[in-house]
N, C-alpha and C positions, 0 to 999 in steps of 0.2 A: 624679584623683578618679574613682572608679567611678561608673557611672550610678546605682546605687542610693543612693550617698552624696549625689547631687544632690537627693534628697528633703529633706535637712536644709539647704536654702538658703532665705534669706528672700526675700520676705515671706510672711506667712500666706496660704494659698490653699485654696480648696475643691476645686479640680481644674483642668481645662484647658478652654479654648474652642478649637474647631477653626475654622480659616480656610483654605480651599483657596487655595493660592498661584496656581493657574491662573485664579482670578478676575481677576487683574491682568495677564493676558496681553494685550498689544496686538497685534491682527491687523495684517498687512502692509497699509499704507494704499493702496498703488498697485494699481489694478485690473489684471487680466491683459491683455496686448495683444490687440487684435482684428485679424484679417486684413483688409487693405484690399481693398475691392471694386474691380473693374475699372471704369474710366469707361464710361459707356453708349455713348459715341461709337465706341469700339473695336468693341464687339459690333455696333453699328448699321452701322459701315463694313464689317465682315465680311459682314453680311447683305445690304447693298446691293451690294457687289462680287460676291457669290455670285449674286444675282438677275440682275445685268447679264451676268455670264459665262454663265449658263444661257440667257439670252435670245439672246446672240450666238451661242452654240453651237447653239441649237435653231432660230433663225430667220434671222439675218443671214448666217451662214456657209453654211448649205445653199442659201439663195436665190442669193447671189452665186456660189457654186460651181456651182449648176445652170445659171445664165446663161452662165458661162464654158464649161461643158461643152457646151452647145448651140451656142455660137459655134464651138468647136473642131470639133464634128461637122459644122457647116455648112461650115467651111473644108475639112474632109477631103472632103466630098462635092463641093465645087466643084473641088478639085484633081483628083478622079477624072474629072470631066466634061471639063475642058480641061487637058490635061497640059502644053501648051506655055506657058501663061500662069501664071507663079508669083507675080504680085502679089496676086491675090485671096486665096490662102491665107495669105500673110504678113499682109495687112491684117486678115483675119478672126482670125488668131492674136493680133495686137496688140489687136484689139477685145475678144477673150475675156479677155486678161490685164487690160485696163483695167476690164472689168466685174467680174471676180472679185477684183481687188486691194483695193479699199476694204473690202469685207466681211471679207476675211481679215485685213486690218490691224486693223480694229475688234475682231474676235474675239480676235486675239493680244493686243491692249492690254487687253481686259477680263479675259482669263485671267491676265495678268501682274498687274493690279491686285488680283485676287482672291488671288493667291499672296502679294503684299506685305502685304495686310490680314491674312491668316492668320499670316504670320510676325510681324507687329507684335503681334497678339493673343497668340500663344504667348510672345513675348519679355516682354510685360507680365505675363503670368501667372507666368513664371519669376522676374522681378524681385520681384513681390509675395510669392511664396512664400519666396524667399531673404530678403527683408527681414523677413517675419513670423517666420521661424526665428531670425534674428539677434536680433530684439526679444524673442522668447520666451526665448532663452538668457540674455540680459542680465537679463530680469525674474526668471527662476528664480534666477540668481546673487544678485541683490539680495534676493530673498525668503529664500533660505537664510541669507544673512548676517544678515538681520533676525531670523529665527527663532533662530539660534545666539546672538545677543546677548540676546534675550528669555529663552531658557533659562538662560543664564549669570546673568542678573539675578534670575530667579525661583528658581533653585537656592539662592540665599543667603537667601531669605525663610523665616522659621519658619512652621510651620503650626499649632502648638499653643502657645497662650499661657496663662499662669496667670490664673485667675479669683480676684481678691482677695476677702478676707472683707468682706462688705458691712455696715459698722457694727459696733457693740459686741455686739449681740444677734442671734442667728440661731436660728429655730425650723425644724427639719426634720421633715417629716411623711411617713410611709410608708417603703417600702424593705424589702428583705430583710436578714437578718443578715449575709450576705456583703457586701451593699452598704454596710451600716454599718461593717463592718470595713475596707473600702476607703476610705470617707470618713474614718474615724478615722486611718488610716495617712497619707493624703495631707495632711489638715489638721493632724494632730498633729505630724508630722515638720517641717513648715514652721514651725509655731508654736514648737517647741522651739529653732529657730534664733535666736529673738529674745527669748523669755521662758520661765519655767517653765510647766508644764502640770499641771493636776489633772483626772484623769478619774474620774468616778463611773459605773462600769459596772453598771447595774441590769438588763441584758438576760438575766442568768442563763445566758448562753452564752459569756461572756468574749470579746466581740467586740474587745476591746482587746489580744488576745494578739499579733497581728502588730506593732502599734505598740510593745509592750514588747520584743519580740525585736529589732526593728530598733534601738531605743534602746540596748539592752544591747550589741548588736554595734558601735554607734558609741561605746562607752565613756562613756556618760552615766550619771549617778547615777539609779537607778531604785528606787523604793519600791513594791512590789506587796503589797497586803494582800487576801487571799482570804478572804471571809466566807461562811458562819459556820464553815467547816471549819478555818480558822486564826485564829479570833478571839482566841485567847489571846495571840498575838504582835502583835496590832494596837496601834497607837499613837494612835488617834483621841481617846483621853481624856487623853493625857498633859498637854497644854497648856491644859486647861480648868479654870477655877476652880470651887469648890463651887457658887457661885450660877449660873454658866454651865451646869454639869452639871444642876442642878435645872431650869433653864429648858429645857434640851434634852429632858430626860425628860418634862416636862409637855407641851411642845409636840408631841413625837412621840406622846404618848398621846392628845391631844385636838386634833390639827391639823385633822382632817377633820370634826369634829363642829360643829353649829351653835352660835350664840351662847347658846342656852338652857342650855348646860352650863358656864356661867361659875362657878357655885357649886361644882361638882365640881372644876374647875380650880383655883379658889382654895384649896379644902381640900387638894388634892393638893400644891399648892405649899407650903402651911404645914407639912404633915407632913414633906415631904422636906427643907425648910429646917431644921426643928428636928432631924431625924435627922442631917443633915450637920454641924450645930453640935455635936451630942453626940459625933460620931465624931472630931472634931479634925482634924488635918492629913492623916491617912491615910484618904483616901476612895476607895473602889472600889465597883463595883456589887455585888460579893460581900458587902462589909461592910454596904452599904445593905440588901440582902436579908436578911441575918442580923438587922439591927436591926429591920426590919419584922416578922419572925417573933417577935422578942422582945416587941414591942409587942402582938402578937396572942396572946401566951402559947403559941405553938407550940413544941414541943420541937425543939431543934437541937443536934446533937452536934459541930458544927464548932468550930474554934478561931479563927475570924475575929474574934470579939469576946472581950475579956478578961472576967473575972468582974465586975470593977468596972463596965465599960461596959455589960454586960448588965443588972446590977442598976439602974444609973442610968437606962437607957432604959426598962426595964419598970416602974419605980416612980415616978421623979421627972419624966420628960419630959412626960407628959400625965396628967390626972386619970382616974380609973376611968370616970366618966360620959362624958368625951370619947372615951375609947378605945371605949366601948360604942357610942356613936353613929357613930363613924368606922370601925367595924369593916369595913363594906363597902368603904369607900375604901382601908383598909389592905390588904384582901385583893386588891383590884384592882391596886394599885400593886405588891404583892409578886408577883402572877402575871405582871405585865409585866417586872419586873426579873429574875425567876428564870431564864429562859432565857439571859440575858446576863450572868450573874454572873462567868463566867470571861473576860469581854471585857477584854483588856489586862492580864491577870495576869502574863504573861511577855513584856513589850514587847521589840521588836527594838532592838538597839543600833546599827543602821546610820544612824539619823537620817533627816531629811527629804531626799527625793530631788528631783533636778531634774524628774523625771517621777514623780508620785505617782498610782498607780492603785489604787482601791478597787473590787473587783469581787465580785459575788455569784456563787458557783459554780453549776454546772448542777443540783446536787441541793438547792438552797436554795429550794424551793417549800414552805415551811411557815410556821408562825407566827413562828418565830425570825427568818427572813429578812425578813418584813414589819416586825417591830419594828426590825431593824437598818437597814432602808431609811430609815425616818423618822428614826432617831437619827443616821445618817450624814449626811443632808441638813442636820440641825441643826448637826452638827459643821462641815460645809463653810461654812454661813452664818456660824458663829462665827469660823472661820478667816479668811474674807474681811473681816469687820468688825473683827477684832482684829489684822490684819496691818499692820505698819509697814514691813516690808522690801518687796522686789519681789513684787508680788501676782501669783500665777499665773493664767493663763487657765483657765477652767472649762468642762468638757464633761460633760453628763449624758446618758448613753445609756439610754433606757428611762424617760423622764420620765413615762410614763403611770401609773406606780405611785405617784406623789407627789400630795399634796393641793395644790389650787390655792393655798391660803393660804401653804404653804411655798414654792411656786415663785415667787409674787409677792414674798415677802420676800427670797428669794435674788436675784431679778432686780433688785429695788430696791437691794440692797446692792452688786451688781456695777455697776449703772449709776452709782451715786453715786461709786464709787471708780475708774471707768474700767476695769473688768475685763471682758475679752471673755467672753461667756457663749453657749454653744451647747447647745440642748436638742433631743434626738432623740425623736420620738414615733412609735410604730408605727401608731397609728390617729388619725383626725381626729374625735374624739367626746369628749363629757363634758369632762374637764379640759383636754385639748388644744384642743378647739374654743373653750373660753373664753379660752385663752391666745393664740390666733392674732391677729396684728396688732400685738403689742407691739414688734416689730422687723422686720428682714428675714425673709422666709419662703422656704423652699425645699421643693419637693415632689419626692419620688421615686415609685416605682411604688406606687399605691394600688389594691390588689386589690378592696376592697369598693366596691360601686357607690355607696352612700350617702356614703362618704368621698370618692370621686372627684367626686361631684356637688357636695359642699360646697367642694372645692378649686377646681373649675371656676367656681363662682359667685364665689369670692373673687378669682380671677385676673381673670375677665371673659371672657365667651364670644367677644368680638370680637378677642382677641389670637391671634396665630399665632407659632409657634416652629419652628425648623429644627434638625434633628438630623443629625449626620454620622457615618457608620459607616466605619471604616477598619480593614483587617486587615493587620497587619505581623508579620513573623516576625523575631525578633532572637536566636534560638538559646537561649531560656530556657524554663523550665517552672515553673509555680506550681500546687501542688495542696494540697488539704486532705483528709486521710485519717484516719479513726478506725476501729479494728478491735478487736473483743473476741471471744475464742474460749475456749470451755470444753469439755473432753472427758473421757470416762471409757471404759475398755476392759476386757474380760474375755476370756480365751482358754483353751481346753481342747483337747488334741491326743491322738489315738489312731489307730493305723494297723494294717491287716491286709494280708498278702501271702501268696500261694500260688504256688509255681513247681515245675513238673515238666519234666524233660528227658531225652531218649534219644538216644544217638549210636551209629552203626554204621559200620564201615570194612572193606572187603573188596577185595583186589587180586591181580592175576596179572602177572608180569613175565617176558619172554623176550628173549634176545639171541643173535646169531650173526654171524660175520664171517670174511673171507678176506683174506690179505695176500700180496704178492709183493715180492721184493727181489733185488738182484744186478745184475751187468753190468759189463764192463770199460769201457775208454775208448771203443772204437768199437762195442761191443755184439756182438762176434763170438762170444764165449763167455760168455754171461750165466749168472749163478748164480740159481737159482730156489728160493724158500722159500714154503711154504704153511702157513697156520695157520687152524684152524676151531674156533669156541667157541659153545656153546649152553647156556642156563640157563633156569630157571623158578622162580617164587616165588609163593606163595599165603599170604594172611593175613586175619584178621578180628578185630573187637572190638566190644563193646557197653558203653554207659555210661548210668546212670539216676541222676537227681538230683531230690529232692523237698524243698521249703522252704515253710514256712507261717508267716505273721506277720499281725498286725492293727494298723492305724494309722487313727485318727480325729482330725479337727481341727475345732474350732468356735471362731469369733472374733466378738465384738460390740464395737462402738464407738459411743458416743453423743457427739456434739459439736454445738455451736451457735456460729455465727460471725456477727457483724454488721460490715459494712464499708460506709463511705460515703466517696466521694472526689469531689472537684470540682477540676478543673484548667484552667489556661489556658496555651496553647502559643503561642509567638511564633517567627516565622522571618523571613528577610530578603525574603520575597516582597512586592512592592509592589503590593498589590491595594487600590485605593481605590474605595469606593462613594460616589457623589455624594450630595449633601445631599437630605433629604426634609423637606418642609414639612407641618406638622400644625396643625390648629385646636385651640384649647383646648376640649375636650369630655371628658366623663367616660370615654368609651371610650379616648381617647388617653392619659389619665392612668393607666388600668388596664393599658395595654400598653406602658408605657415600658420601655426597656432597663434591665438590672440596675444599671448604673453611671451612668445619666442623672439629672441633677439640674436642676430648673427653679427658678432663683433669682428671686424676685419682690421688687422694691424699690419702695417708694412714693416718688414724686417730691415735692419740697417744694411745688411749685405744683399738685399734683393729678395723678392718673393713676399708672400702674404700668408698670415696665419688666420684661420677662421675658427672662432670659438662660439658654440651655441650657448646662450644664456637664457635663463627663465627669470623674468622680472616681476612675477606675481608676488606682492608683499605678504600674502597669506601663507607662503611657504615657511615663514619664520615660526608659524604655529605648529609645524610638523616636528616629529622626532628626528634625531640624527641630523640636525642642522647646525652648522657653525657659522659664526659671523665673520670668520676669517677664511683665507684660502684653505683648500683641502690639504691636510697634512699627508705626509708619506705614510703608507700603511706599516704597522709594526711587523717585525719578523715573526714568522709562524712559530708557535711553541711546540715542544715535543709532546706527542700524544701520551696520555697516561696508559701504561700497560694494563690490560684487563686481567682478571683473576684466572689462574690456571684451572682448567676443568679437572674434575675428579676422575680417577681411574675407574675402569669398568672391568674388573676381573683380573686374574693372574696373567692372562694372555697379553695384556697391554703393558705389563711391567717391563718386559724386555722384548724388543722387536724380534720376529722370527728370522731364521737364518736366511730365508729367501729375500727378506726385505733389507738386509744389511748391505751397506755399500760394498762395492768390490774391493778386494784386498789390493794394496799397492803392489806393483811388480817387484820382484826381488832385485837387489842391487846388482848392477853390472860388474862383471869381473874386470880387474885392471887391464888396461890396454897392454898388449904385447909390444916388444921392441920393434917387431916387424910391422911397418905401416900397413900392410895388407894391400889388397887390390885398389885400383883407382876408383873414384866415385862413379856410380852408375852400374857397377858390376857386382853381382851377388854370388857368394860362395857358400858352400855347405849344403846340407840336405834341404830339399825343397819342402816347405810346410804343406800339410794336407789342405786340399781344396775346401773341405767341409769339416772344420774342427768341431768336435762335440765336447761339451763339458762333462765333468765326472758325474757319477750317480747322484741324483738329487736326494735331499733329505726327505724322510718319510714323516707324514703327519698322522697322528692317531694310532700308530702301531710301531712295532719294532722293525728295525732295518734288517 
């Protein structure tokens, strides 16, 4: 099934509601690992050993070395004074070594401790860095696995769900003609999937054209009646009885008048009833018009009435006095019936279609169209009340043209019989303002500020709604183009040409030459031949040509062209604009997008719910679109654990002692029988103010 055919899938819907699937994205719950800080005692030990080594090198070692050097100098001087006695220098030497040895040993030990502290600090830093890198790699692996599982889960969620029809009756206010066409296409195709549909298109711009074309392409029975241009082939009067026809004519004539005109309505009903009884079984608007002219004594050369019918109607139907008093009423009824006399004179043989569309064409802005509008509404009401088979859903586009009384009667008939009724109003004023609230209400773009203010007051200024804009390209193009060109041309050609030419040629030619030939095999006795030639040639010529002609060309072209095109292009680019939240204000309603629809439904317990709907039928061609309501999102799946990172050396096999968790405290001794002091008082020795831990472990050396 093609994507366009998915429009004909149940249930009836007004459009689609957008729900961003990324709203349900679960972020990775684990926080990123943090690099472990070095224990303070390592840095403190490095600082302490550094200070000790510096003190040994700057104080202890120079002092002890200086003392040893003085003793050696004294020993050398003693040896120079008494060369025969060698005991004094040896003793002085030993004394110098004993004096310099402890300082040197302490300095060497301090430098060694400093080196061991530095090595332990560097080893700890390296272990912490390696451990942090391993933890970061493992965390990234788990995060990637979680994100992949979430993307796989969310890719299966639809983003566009159908907005079902709210209740039996829906009143739509505002919107452009293109928006109406989109709404009719979306709602009409889904309704045709479950029941017949009757569309009364009073917009005079045939906004139901796209719905009709799609239904014909789907091989559905379609009955299109275009009025008044094709009113002769209309079948709206075929199934109406004489009394129903009289009621329809009277109601269409006096539907919008106040109750004070009841006398005129009663008189018109009596006249038309008597005329229809006189006409017998063959009753048409043409025969009714001819009978009314016969009652008024007007000349009529038509053959719609026989001579006997004309004589009976003119003489026996009413008295002369009654005809005189009712002459104004007869004239009014005849003027109403006259433009519609050819209605249904050549009815179509196709029968009732699964989709019946009665539309007023774009040139129907005259009295005839106004009369047809009221008459067609009466026919729709009659068809709803008299139908015993499957009753079709009814859509009236352009209900501003109808009287409130007719709309209320049609609404009551549909509500009583469970017929879905949808009324589309261009403005929120007069009749439409009086009809609001009879069912669910939907608002499209309302350009007029007063209309937008009434709509905002009806919804409630405390409400907010969210609109989503999404741009997708699916390789299609939708356009509406109308072109009209008229042209007229005139051409006259005349040419003039004058040519004069002169040609001259003059030349001289000379030639001369010498040639030698001969010679035997070795050239001892050559043969010699000489040739000489010379010539001269002179010539000339003159040519003259003269041509005259006239050529003139003139061309004019008058043309006028009118072209209007509106198109929508879709491609596969996934460009999503996030949602935007609006408050219900007149300015927001004045600047709604073309296909945006705010559906307002009154809750049984009070209050209203506002649902933003997108009625563009091209949404069905996008991905992640469902023809039913949006389902609940599935529960999130567990993330697939990532692979464990490989170890990096023997230092990562077991954590160092400084990274191990603290040991649990030893178990407490059993309580003594003596309950001890009351709460709040402490006994025993006071703990030290600055407890210090035991000696830290050493890294890189022996303890």
